N, C-alpha and C positions, 0 to 999 in steps of 0.2 A: 381733347378737342375742342374750342368753342368755338358760341353754337350764331350764330347772327338773325334776328326774324324779319321777313315785315308781312304783309297784306296789301291784296288790291285784287282788283278783278276786271273782268274783259265782259265788258263793257255795249253794250250795245245796242239798237232801236231800230223802226223799224218806215221801213218806205215803203210806200205802193207796196204793202202786206208783201217785204223782202228783207233781213235781217243780213244790217249794218251793222260794222264791229267799230268802231272806234281803234283806231290804233296810236300811240305816243310816240314817238322817233327823238333820242336821245340828240343830245349835240355832235358825241363822235358817229352816229349815224344807222343807230342800235335800233331796229324796231322791234316793241312792248308792247306789253298795257297799264295801264298807273298800278303803279306798288310803290311802296314805301317804310322806312321802319316805325314800327308799334313802338307806342309811347306807354309811359307810368300812367295807369289806369286801368287800358281799353284792353277792349274786347278787341280779335281778329277784325272781328265786323266793322264794327266804331272804327276801327282802324286804313280796315277798305272804305265803308262811306268819307273819312277824313279827305285820305289820300286824292280818291278820284276825284273829290271835285279840287282839290289842292291842283294838282295838275291840268281838269280836262274842263274842267266851271263850273258842271252837272252837276248834282244830283242825283241819285241811283238808286231806284228798291234790288236786294238784290234777290234772286232765286231762293226756295227752299228743298235741299236735297243737295244744292250744288258743288261743291268744299274739294280742290284740288292744291298737291304740296308737291312741289321741286326742289332736288338739294343737291346741292353743288358747292363744290371746295373756288377759296376769294383766290387767286393767281398772287394776289402783292399784299393778303395776312397769311403769314406759316400757321400750319395748325386752323384752320377758320371755316368752320360750317358753313356755307348758305343755303336757307329755309326759307322760303314763301310762299306763301298761301293766299289761294287764288276764286272769289268766289265768284260768279253768274248775275251783273246789272242788267237792267233795263233803263232805259229813259226815255223821253219823251214829248218836243212841243219845248225841245229847247235850245241852244243854240253854245255848241261846244271853243270848247279856245285853249288854248295851252299856256305851260307855266315857264317865259319865252327863260326865265332864267338859265331852265333845268334840258327844258326839249327842245326842238331848233320848231315843232311839226309838233300836229293831232290831224288826223285822218279817219276819213270814215268809207270804208271801204267790206265791198262781199271775202266773206270767205273764202272764197280763188284770189282771191287778188291777195290776198291776208298770208297764207300760206306759202305765198309764193313772198310777196313781202322778206320774211320774218325770214333773217340770219343762222335760227336757233331752235337742233332739233325741238326743245323745252315748251320753247311758245307754241310751234307748230303740235304739239302732241297735243299740251292746254284746250287751245282755241277744235284741236277735231273733235277732243272731249264736249266742252260748252257745244258746241255745234249738235254734235249729234245730241246730246240731254233738250234741244233748244226743237232738235224733228222729234222728236219722243223713238230714238232706233234705240232696240232693245241691244243689251251688249250682249258679243259677239261671243262668248264660255262662260261656263260657270270658275269661279275665283272665290276660296274658303278660306276663309282665316282662321287656325281653329288659334287659344290660348285660354294658358286660368297662369297656376305657382308648377313651380317644376314638381313633374310626379303626380298630377292631376291628373295624365292621361292625354294630353295631347297628342303624340304623335301616334301612340297605340289608337286613338278613333279616326287620328290619319289615313294609319294605313289598311281599316277597313273602309275606308270609303271608298278607296281610290282600289280593293281589289275587290268591291264591289259591286260598284261605279266605273272606273277602265276612266280614273282621273290619274291625274299625272303627282305621284309624294313630292313635296320640297319642306326635306326640311331644314329650320333655318339656321340649326349649330352647325349646316353641311354650307353652313355660310357660313356664318358671320366666321367659326373658323379657317384657320388654314389647314392642310391634310398631310399635317406632317408624325415625324414617325409616331414621341409620341401625343397626343389627342391632348385638344384644348387647352392648346396651348397655345400659341402663336393665333393674334385676334388678322383677320381685314383690316382691309378699312372700309368706313362705312360706302363711302365711293364706290369701292369694287365690291362691294354684299351685292346695293344696290344694282349696279352695272352685271352681274353675273344671274341674282335674280331673275330677273328681268328678261336674261333672253333665256332661259329655262320657261318663263310663260310667257312667253309667246311663242317659243317653241310647239306646244303643247295644246292642245284641245282643252282640256275642264286642268283645275291645278287645284290638288287641298294646299294649305305650307300651314304647316305646325309650327306651337313654336314659339318667341316672341321677338315683334321685332323695332315695341317701344324705346323713342332714343334714335334709330337712325333709319327703319324705315317706313320711315311718316310718304314719303315719292309713291309707295305701290300703296297705296287705301286705299283712292278713287277707286282704283277697281277693280275690291270689292264685290262679288254680289251677293259678297252671304259671310254674317262672319259669327262663331260659334263660341265660346262662354267656359269655358268645364269650369266650376265650383269641388272643392271637399276638405275637406278638413286637415289641420294641422298632423295630426298623428298618426295617418294613416295613407298619407303620404310622406309620409317620412319614412314611414320601413315603407311603402315598394323604393323609395332610389338611392334608399340601404340593400335590400335587394336586391337594388337593379347595379351598384355596386360593387356589389361579392361579385355576383354571373361574370361582368368584366373581369375585376383583375385578383379576384379570388384571395392565398390568402395577404397579396404588397398591398392591401390595407390595416390590416392589422399593425398591431403597434412592433416597432422598428421596419412595419418591408419600408418600399421608396412610397410607395403613394400613400400613406396613411396620413401625415398633414394632410394634403390636398383633399381628403379624403372628410378628416373634421371640417378641416374650413371650406368644404362643402356642405357638407349638410348643418351649418352653424347657420349660412349662406338661408338655404332652403327653406327655413328656422325665421327666420326673418319679413316672409312674406307676407304676414296678416301681418305687421306692426312695422314694419315699414316706414321711411321716407319716402319719398318722392325723387330720390338719387341711388333706389336703386332697384329689382325690382319684385315689384310689390304691391298688392293689393289696393291699394291709395293711388300708384303711379297709373295703373289697368284701368281704377274706377275715369283717374281724369285722362289718359289718352284715348279711350273707346267714345269719349262726347264725337270725340271728327270726324266716327266713322257714318257716315255716307246709308252704307246699307243696311238691313237688319242685319237686328244680335240674338245670337237661339244663348239662352242657360241651362246650362245642363248640368246635370248632378253627375256625382262622376263615380258615383259611389254606388250607381245604378249600371243592370247591366250592359254593355260594351250593346247587343242584336238590341238592346232599349234606347240607348243613346244613338243607334244609325239612326236606328226606325224614323223619328225626330227631325232627324238632319233628312233622313230622306223627302218625310211630311215638310219641311220645310221650305226648301226645293222648288214644290207643287208649287208658292204660292205664286 
């Protein structure tokens, strides 16, 4: 799957102490926010600032703590996933314009008018998130994401939280893989995973998501109220995984068994977490990925008892 990345911003100003949003309208009549492709050497923020100035002619100040992501397939490009990162930017005492070669107009409207103009639900969601952020509204629910290396205990802690606090447990593997007779063999498309998970988040009061969303679930991260990263040394993780696979498949993972090759491949894959690059689920990839998170991150030692780690999560939720 090829991924294209763009960055932009929800741009606003204040007129008579009221928030107004600066929208753009494409040559085909679609309303949206200023955005564009990331150029070589640019950070996400630099791209957003440049694109806003190029498209509507204003210089904005980005507000800290707001970053949201949307992903969608491009119908004209087969196997291409478009990712757009949006920030929130304010300007004042500047006259806006529009890039006539790419846009038909730019317009300043209030929140209610903007929602009516948008043709796509993604834009409505992004604007609502930005508007709630500016109004200081607290999230309607707690969404905790627990991540780390395979075997570190993310699922176990997730289940514990749900049992004690009445949260809904969402395991990323249940969305990543199709429910086939032979488990973990057929992958869902990234868009389908996000769609199914978002539906379950929406119908739940409070949620714990365990597992890895790296590379496909960035669109969901803006909703997180707390991220929990579990760290555990490799030898303990691998021993846990071997025990789990034995309990799951029994003698099928022995030499000559129908699961033996997959078992060996899985264990070798899991061992690469500490030294692997950005092309696999690795410490380096998680280090890079967590930089996009706008929520607090709680670090836990997977060698500590389940009860100890649960108490630390409860304490973090009270902040």
